[in-house]
C-alpha positions in Angstrom: 11.4 -2.9 16.0 14.0 -5.0 17.8 14.0 -2.6 20.8 10.4 -2.2 21.5 10.1 -1.4 25.3 13.9 -1.3 25.7 14.0 2.5 25.8 12.1 2.8 29.0 13.9 -0.3 30.4 17.3 1.6 30.2 15.9 5.1 30.6 17.1 5.7 34.2 20.8 4.4 33.8 22.0 7.6 35.2 19.3 8.4 37.8 19.7 11.1 40.5 19.7 10.4 44.1 16.8 8.2 45.2 13.8 9.4 47.4 10.6 7.9 48.7 8.7 4.9 47.4 6.6 4.9 44.3 3.9 2.6 43.0 2.0 2.1 39.7 -1.4 0.5 40.0 -3.4 -0.6 36.8 -7.0 -2.1 37.0 -8.5 -3.1 33.9 -12.1 -4.1 34.8 -13.9 -3.2 31.5 -12.6 -4.6 28.2 -13.9 -3.7 24.7 -14.5 -7.3 23.7 -13.5 -9.5 26.6 -15.4 -10.2 29.8 -15.1 -7.7 32.7 -12.8 -8.2 35.7 -15.1 -6.8 38.4 -12.5 -7.0 41.2 -10.1 -4.7 39.1 -12.4 -1.9 39.9 -11.2 -1.9 43.6 -7.7 -0.6 42.6 -8.6 2.9 43.7 -9.0 1.7 47.3 -5.5 0.2 47.2 -4.1 3.5 45.7 -5.7 5.5 48.4 -4.2 3.3 51.2 -0.7 3.6 49.6 -1.0 7.3 49.1 -2.1 7.7 52.8 1.1 5.8 53.7 3.2 8.4 51.9 3.8 6.5 48.6 3.9 8.3 45.4 1.1 6.6 43.4 0.1 6.5 39.8 -3.2 4.9 38.9 -4.4 3.9 35.5 -8.0 2.5 35.1 -9.1 0.6 32.0 -5.9 1.5 30.2 -5.2 0.9 26.6 -1.6 0.0 25.4 -0.5 3.5 24.8 -1.6 4.5 28.3 0.3 1.5 29.8 3.4 2.4 28.0 3.2 6.0 29.1 2.7 5.0 32.7 5.6 2.6 32.6 7.9 5.2 31.1 6.9 7.5 33.8 7.9 4.8 36.4 11.1 4.4 34.6 12.0 8.1 34.8 11.3 8.1 38.6 13.8 8.5 41.4 12.0 6.3 44.1 14.0 4.2 46.4 11.5 1.4 46.1 9.1 0.7 43.4 5.9 -1.5 43.1 3.7 -2.3 40.1 0.3 -3.8 40.5 -1.5 -5.2 37.4 -5.0 -6.4 37.8 -7.0 -7.5 34.7 -6.7 -10.2 31.9 -3.5 -11.8 30.8 -2.3 -14.0 27.8 0.3 -16.7 28.6 2.6 -18.3 26.1 5.4 -20.7 27.3 6.9 -19.0 30.4 5.8 -15.5 29.4 2.7 -13.7 30.5 1.3 -10.6 28.8 -0.9 -8.0 30.6 -3.7 -7.1 28.1 -4.8 -3.7 27.4 -8.6 -3.0 27.2 -8.6 -3.0 23.4 -7.1 -6.6 23.3 -9.3 -8.6 20.9 -8.7 -11.9 22.7 -6.5 -13.9 25.3 -4.6 -16.1 22.8 -0.9 -16.1 22.6 -1.0 -14.1 19.3 -3.2 -11.5 21.0 -0.7 -11.3 23.9 2.2 -10.8 21.6 0.5 -8.3 19.3 -1.3 -6.1 21.9 0.0 -7.0 25.5 2.7 -5.8 27.7 5.2 -8.6 28.7 5.5 -9.2 32.4 9.3 -9.9 31.8 9.8 -6.4 30.5 8.1 -4.8 33.6 10.2 -7.1 35.8 13.4 -5.8 34.1 12.2 -2.3 34.7 11.7 -3.0 38.4 15.2 -4.8 38.6 16.8 -1.4 38.8 15.7 -1.5 42.4 16.9 -4.9 43.5 15.6 -5.9 46.9 13.1 -3.0 46.9 11.1 -4.0 43.9 7.6 -5.7 44.0 5.4 -6.8 41.1 1.8 -8.1 41.8 -0.2 -9.7 39.1 -4.1 -10.4 39.5 -6.0 -12.3 37.1 -9.7 -13.2 37.0 -8.9 -16.9 37.7 -6.6 -18.2 40.5 -3.4 -19.8 39.2 -3.6 -18.3 35.8 0.1 -17.6 35.5 3.1 -19.6 34.2 6.5 -19.7 35.9 7.8 -16.3 34.9 11.5 -15.8 34.6 12.6 -13.1 37.0 15.8 -11.0 37.3 17.6 -10.9 40.6 16.1 -8.7 43.4 12.5 -8.6 42.2 9.6 -10.0 44.3 6.7 -11.4 42.4 3.2 -12.0 43.9 0.7 -14.0 41.8 -3.0 -14.3 42.8 -6.5 -13.5 41.6 -7.8 -10.1 40.8 -9.3 -9.6 44.2 -6.3 -11.0 46.1 -3.9 -8.5 44.1 -6.0 -5.6 45.3 -6.0 -6.8 49.0 -2.2 -7.5 48.9 -1.6 -4.0 47.6 -4.0 -2.3 50.1 -3.1 -4.5 53.2 0.6 -5.5 52.6 2.3 -3.0 50.3 0.6 -0.1 52.2 1.2 -1.3 55.7 4.7 -0.2 57.1 6.8 -3.3 58.2 4.3 -5.7 56.8 6.4 -8.7 55.5 5.6 -9.5 51.9 6.0 -13.2 52.7 3.1 -13.1 55.2 0.7 -12.7 52.1 1.5 -16.1 50.8 -1.2 -18.7 51.1 -3.5 -20.9 49.1 -4.7 -18.0 47.0 -1.4 -16.2 46.5 2.1 -17.4 45.8 5.3 -15.6 45.9 8.3 -16.1 43.6 11.7 -14.4 43.1 13.4 -12.4 45.9 11.5 -12.9 49.1 13.6 -13.2 52.2 11.8 -13.4 55.6 10.8 -9.9 56.9 11.2 -8.1 53.6 8.6 -5.4 53.5 7.8 -2.7 50.9 7.4 0.1 53.4 9.9 0.1 56.3 8.6 0.2 59.9 7.6 3.5 61.2 10.7 5.0 63.3 10.3 4.8 66.9 9.9 8.1 68.8 13.3 9.7 69.5 14.5 9.3 73.2 16.6 11.8 74.9 20.2 10.7 75.2 23.3 12.3 76.6 25.8 13.4 74.1 28.2 10.7 73.4 30.8 10.0 70.8 29.8 9.0 67.3 28.3 5.5 67.5 30.2 2.8 65.7 28.4 1.2 62.6 29.5 -2.3 63.2 27.8 -3.7 60.1 29.3 -0.9 57.9 32.8 -1.8 59.1 32.3 -5.5 58.7 31.0 -4.8 55.1 34.2 -2.8 54.3 36.5 -5.7 55.4 34.3 -8.0 53.3 34.6 -5.8 50.3 38.5 -5.5 50.8 38.7 -9.4 50.7 36.3 -9.6 47.8 36.1 -13.5 47.7 33.2 -15.9 48.0 34.0 -17.0 51.5 34.0 -13.5 52.8 30.6 -12.6 51.2 29.1 -15.8 52.6 30.5 -15.0 56.0 28.8 -11.6 55.8 25.5 -13.2 54.8 25.7 -15.7 57.6 26.2 -12.8 60.1 23.6 -10.4 58.6 21.2 -12.4 56.4 18.7 -9.4 56.2 21.6 -6.9 56.3 21.8 -3.6 54.2 24.3 -5.0 51.9 22.8 -8.5 51.6 21.6 -8.1 48.0 25.0 -6.7 46.9 26.8 -9.6 48.6 24.7 -12.2 46.9 25.2 -10.5 43.6 28.9 -10.6 44.1 28.8 -14.2 44.9 26.8 -15.0 41.9 29.3 -13.0 39.7 32.4 -14.7 41.3 30.8 -18.2 40.9 29.2 -18.0 37.6 30.0 -20.5 35.0 30.7 -19.8 31.2 27.0 -20.4 30.5 25.8 -17.9 33.0 28.3 -15.4 31.7 26.8 -15.9 28.3 23.4 -15.6 29.6 24.2 -12.4 31.3 25.9 -11.0 28.2 22.7 -11.9 26.1 20.6 -10.4 28.7 22.4 -7.1 28.4 21.4 -6.9 24.7 17.9 -5.9 25.8 16.1 -8.2 23.5 12.4 -7.7 23.8 9.7 -10.2 22.7 9.7 -8.7 19.1 13.5 -9.0 18.9 13.4 -12.6 20.2 10.8 -13.3 17.5 13.2 -11.9 14.9 15.8 -14.5 16.2 13.4 -17.4 16.0 12.2 -16.4 12.6 16.0 -16.2 11.4 16.7 -19.6 12.9 13.6 -21.2 11.4 14.4 -19.8 7.8 17.9 -21.2 8.3 16.4 -24.7 9.0 16.6 -24.8 12.8 13.5 -25.7 14.7 12.8 -23.3 17.6 9.4 -25.0 18.3 7.6 -21.7 18.0 7.9 -18.0 16.8 6.6 -16.7 20.2 9.3 -14.5 21.6 10.1 -17.1 24.3 13.6 -18.5 24.4 12.7 -22.0 25.7 14.6 -25.2 25.3 13.7 -25.5 21.6 15.2 -22.0 20.8 18.2 -22.6 22.9 18.9 -26.0 21.1 18.5 -24.1 17.8 21.0 -21.4 18.8 23.5 -24.0 19.8 23.1 -25.8 16.5 23.6 -22.6 14.6 26.6 -21.8 16.8 28.1 -25.1 16.1 27.8 -24.8 12.4 29.4 -21.4 12.5 32.4 -22.7 14.6 31.4 -20.7 17.7 31.2 -21.7 21.3 27.8 -23.6 21.6 26.5 -21.8 24.7 23.0 -21.4 23.5 23.2 -17.7 24.2 23.9 -14.9 21.7 26.4 -12.0 21.7 25.9 -8.8 19.9 28.2 -10.0 17.0 26.4 -13.3 16.7 23.0 -11.5 16.6 24.1 -9.3 13.8 25.6 -12.3 11.9 22.3 -14.3 12.5 20.1 -11.4 11.3 22.2 -11.1 8.1 22.1 -14.8 7.3 18.4 -14.9 8.0 17.7 -11.9 5.7 19.9 -13.4 2.9 18.2 -16.9 3.2 14.7 -15.5 3.3 15.5 -13.7 0.0 16.8 -16.9 -1.5 13.6 -18.7 -0.3 11.5 -16.0 -1.8 13.3 -16.3 -5.2 13.1 -20.0 -5.2 9.3 -19.8 -4.4 8.9 -17.4 -7.2 10.6 -19.5 -9.6 8.7 -22.7 -8.6 5.4 -20.7 -8.9 6.4 -19.5 -12.4 7.4 -23.0 -13.4 4.1 -24.5 -12.1 2.1 -21.8 -13.7 3.9 -22.4 -17.1 3.4 -26.2 -16.9 -0.3 -25.5 -16.0 -0.7 -23.3 -19.2 1.1 -25.8 -21.3 -1.0 -28.7 -20.3 -4.2 -26.7 -20.7 -3.2 -25.4 -24.1 -2.3 -28.9 -25.2 -6.0 -30.0 -24.7 -7.2 -27.8 -27.4 -10.5 -26.1 -27.7 -12.7 -29.3 -27.7 -11.6 -31.0 -24.5 -12.9 -34.4 -23.7 -14.0 -35.6 -20.3 -10.8 -37.8 -20.0 -8.7 -34.8 -20.8 -10.4 -32.6 -18.4 -10.2 -35.1 -15.5 -6.4 -35.6 -16.5 -6.0 -31.8 -16.1 -7.8 -31.7 -12.7 -5.8 -34.7 -11.3 -2.5 -32.8 -12.1 -3.7 -29.3 -11.1 -6.7 -29.6 -8.9 -6.3 -26.0 -7.8 -4.9 -24.9 -11.2 -5.5 -21.6 -13.0 -8.1 -23.3 -15.3 -9.6 -25.8 -12.6 -12.8 -23.8 -12.3 -13.3 -23.9 -16.1 -12.5 -27.5 -16.2 -15.1 -28.4 -13.6 -17.6 -26.2 -15.4 -16.9 -28.0 -18.8 -17.2 -31.4 -17.0 -20.6 -30.3 -15.7 -21.7 -29.2 -19.0 -20.7 -32.6 -20.5 -22.7 -34.3 -17.8 -25.6 -32.2 -18.5 -25.5 -33.0 -22.1 -25.3 -36.6 -21.4 -28.3 -36.3 -19.0 -30.2 -34.5 -21.7 -29.5 -37.3 -24.2 -30.9 -39.8 -21.5 -27.5 -41.1 -20.4 -28.1 -40.1 -16.8 -31.4 -39.5 -15.0 -31.9 -35.8 -14.3 -32.6 -36.5 -10.6 -29.2 -38.3 -10.3 -27.4 -35.7 -12.0 -28.9 -32.9 -9.7 -27.9 -35.1 -6.7 -24.4 -35.5 -7.9 -23.9 -31.9 -8.4 -25.0 -31.2 -4.9 -22.7 -34.0 -3.7 -19.7 -32.6 -5.5 -20.3 -29.3 -4.2 -20.4 -30.5 -0.6 -17.4 -32.8 -1.2 -17.5 -34.7 2.1 -17.2 -38.5 2.6 -20.6 -38.5 4.3 -22.1 -37.0 1.2 -20.6 -39.4 -1.2 -21.7 -42.4 0.9 -25.2 -41.1 0.9 -25.0 -40.8 -3.0 -23.8 -44.4 -3.2 -26.7 -45.6 -1.0 -29.2 -44.0 -3.3 -27.3 -44.9 -6.6 -25.2 -48.0 -5.9 -24.7 -48.5 -9.5 -25.0 -44.9 -10.7 -23.2 -43.0 -13.4 -20.8 -41.5 -10.9 -20.4 -44.3 -8.5 -16.8 -45.1 -9.4 -15.9 -41.4 -9.0 -17.8 -41.3 -5.5 -15.8 -44.2 -4.3 -12.4 -42.7 -5.5 -13.4 -39.5 -3.8 -14.1 -41.3 -0.6 -10.8 -43.1 -0.7 -9.0 -39.8 -1.1 -10.7 -38.0 1.6 -10.2 -40.9 4.0 -6.5 -40.9 3.2 -6.2 -37.1 3.7 -8.3 -37.1 6.9 -5.5 -37.9 9.5 -3.2 -35.5 7.9 -6.0 -32.8 7.7 -6.8 -33.2 11.3 -3.2 -32.9 12.3 -2.7 -29.8 10.1 -5.9 -28.2 11.4 -4.8 -28.8 15.0 -1.4 -27.2 14.3 -3.2 -24.2 12.7 -5.4 -23.9 15.7 -2.6 -24.0 18.1 -1.3 -20.7 16.6 -4.3 -18.8 17.7 -4.5 -16.8 14.5 -6.6 -13.7 15.1 -8.8 -12.3 12.4 -6.3 -9.6 11.7 -3.5 -12.2 11.2 -5.7 -14.2 8.9 -6.4 -11.2 6.8 -2.7 -10.6 6.6 -2.1 -14.1 5.4 -4.9 -13.7 2.6 -3.4 -10.4 1.7 0.1 -12.1 1.2 -1.5 -14.8 -0.9 -3.3 -12.2 -3.0 0.0 -10.3 -3.5 1.5 -13.5 -4.7 -1.2 -13.8 -7.2 -2.6 -17.2 -5.7 -6.2 -16.1 -5.8 -7.3 -16.7 -2.0 -10.7 -15.3 -2.5 -12.1 -12.4 -0.5 -9.6 -10.9 2.0 -12.0 -11.1 5.1 -10.2 -13.2 7.7 -12.2 -16.4 6.9 -10.2 -19.3 5.6 -12.7 -20.7 3.1 -12.1 -23.2 0.2 -10.5 -20.6 -2.0 -8.0 -19.7 0.8 -7.3 -23.3 1.3 -6.6 -23.9 -2.3 -4.4 -20.8 -2.4 -2.5 -22.1 0.8 -1.9 -25.4 -1.2 -0.8 -23.7 -4.3 1.7 -21.8 -2.3 2.9 -24.8 -0.3 3.4 -26.8 -3.5 5.6 -23.9 -4.8 7.5 -23.7 -1.7 8.2 -27.4 -1.4 6.5 -28.0 1.8 3.5 -30.3 2.6 0.6 -28.9 0.9 -2.2 -29.3 3.5 -3.9 -26.0 2.9 -3.4 -25.1 6.6 -1.1 -22.6 8.2 1.6 -24.0 10.4 4.8 -22.5 11.7 6.9 -23.2 8.7 4.3 -22.0 6.3 3.9 -18.8 8.3 7.6 -18.1 8.4 8.1 -18.9 4.7 4.9 -17.1 3.6 5.3 -14.0 5.7 9.0 -13.8 5.6 10.4 -10.4 6.8 6.7 -9.2 7.3 5.8 -11.9 10.0 6.6 -9.4 12.8 4.5 -6.6 11.4 1.6 -9.1 10.9 1.5 -10.2 14.4 1.5 -6.7 15.6 
C-alpha cells in the first residue's frame, strides 16, 4: 500500500539505449456520473498529427483507472529519447496536488481524487527520467483549474483548458522545431523546465550538401564540456552555461550545480524524495503524526507547511535533526510509533466505552421498574444517547399521555408537543410557545431552545469541518460500518448521516475524549478509522 504507483515510476532504472520520441494521450470526454468534457474527444486528431511526425503514440479514450495505470506502465517500460503525456478530462485538486480522474470517478472532491485519481506528481516523476525531454500537458474543462504543482527537475508542464491541450499537442508537440514556450498565452501557462527554443521534436535536418573529404571535425562544445567536467566546480559549470545556454549538456550542468550548492535541507528533501512515497504513503505518515498528537492540517497525501512542521516537531522530540524531511529509518520509526499509539488509543476508547456502558446500566437499574418522570429526565440528562434513551423517551410519552387522559393536559397540546419534540428545532419550540405560552411543556421548550442556541455556533463549525472533508457516500458508509462494529448503533448503513448516526458519533466522541459534536472532523476520522483509514478512502 505504501508504494502504490512506485513500481512503474522505478521500472526503467536500467533501461536500454534510447530511441525515438514517444507520447501517451488520454482523452476522457464521457464520464459515468460527471458532466462530459466535449473537447477531449479531439485527442485522436492530436494523436494522428504526432504519429505522422514519427512519434510512437499510445491513445486512451474514456479510460478507467486500470487502463490509465496500464498505459503509464507501458510508458515507463519504453526506451524513447523524449516522452510526452497529455491528459485531457476532469481533475480533482487538493492543496498543491492535482489528480486526473478516470471515467468511473464518482465526483471531483479531494477524497474522490485521492481514492480514484492518478496523481499528477506521480506522472511528472515518471517523466523526470527524461530530463529536458519530458513534457506534460494537462487540459481541464475550465481554464485555470490547476494548483501550482510541484515538479521534478527537467519536466515541462503546460496547463490549459481541454481544447487548448488538444491544440498544443497537435500544433506544438507534433511540429518539428516548434518551441514549447511559444504556446504560452492567456489560455495556456507553462511551468517547470522551459528554456527558450526548447522543442519536443527537433528541427528536420537540412539536406546534406556535398563536401570535400576533410579531417574529422572538432566538436568544440564536447571538448569544452570535458574540461568543465574535469574541473567539476560551480564556477566551471556556470561558465559552460554562459557559453552554451541551450547546449547539449545544459541540463546535466545545472543538475551538477544544484548538487554542489545544495543545503542540508535540500539534501534531506532529495533523500526523502528517493523513498518514493506516493500519496497513499504520505497519508500514512500524516495519519501516524496525527495519532501521535501532531497537527498536519489534513490527511490528504500532500506534504505542505502543516505536515513539514509536524515532522519537525516529531524529529525534535526524538532528538533528530529537525529538517522536516524523513529518512528511511525515521519513516520506519514513525510507522512503528504510530501503530503502537493507535493500538493504545483503541484500547483506551474501548475501556471508556465499557465504563460508560456500565455506568449507563447502573443508573438505569437504580431507577427500578416504576420510573418517575423526574427519574427518567435525570437519566436522559446524563445519557441523552444512552442504551435506554429510546425507552426513557417512550415512557415519558406514556406518562404524558396518561396525564392528558386524566385531563391534566389538553389532547391537542399533547399532540402538538409530540410533533415539536420529534422535530427538535428552535423554530418548532418557539412556534409551540406562541400557541401555548403557559402550556404544560413551556419550561421544557424554553430549556430546549436555550440548549439549541448554545450548540448552534459549535454545530455550524463542526458541520463546516465535516463538509470540508468532502466525504463520498462510500466513505460515509465506511464510517457507519465502523460505528456499527463498535456496537454504537448508528442505524442503517446507507451513507446517510441521520440522527441515529449523529448520536452514534457523539457516543464514540465521548468515549474517545474528544468534543462530542456528532460530526466527523479530521481527528475523529483518524481516531475512528485508525489503521483502516487508508482502505476507507480507497
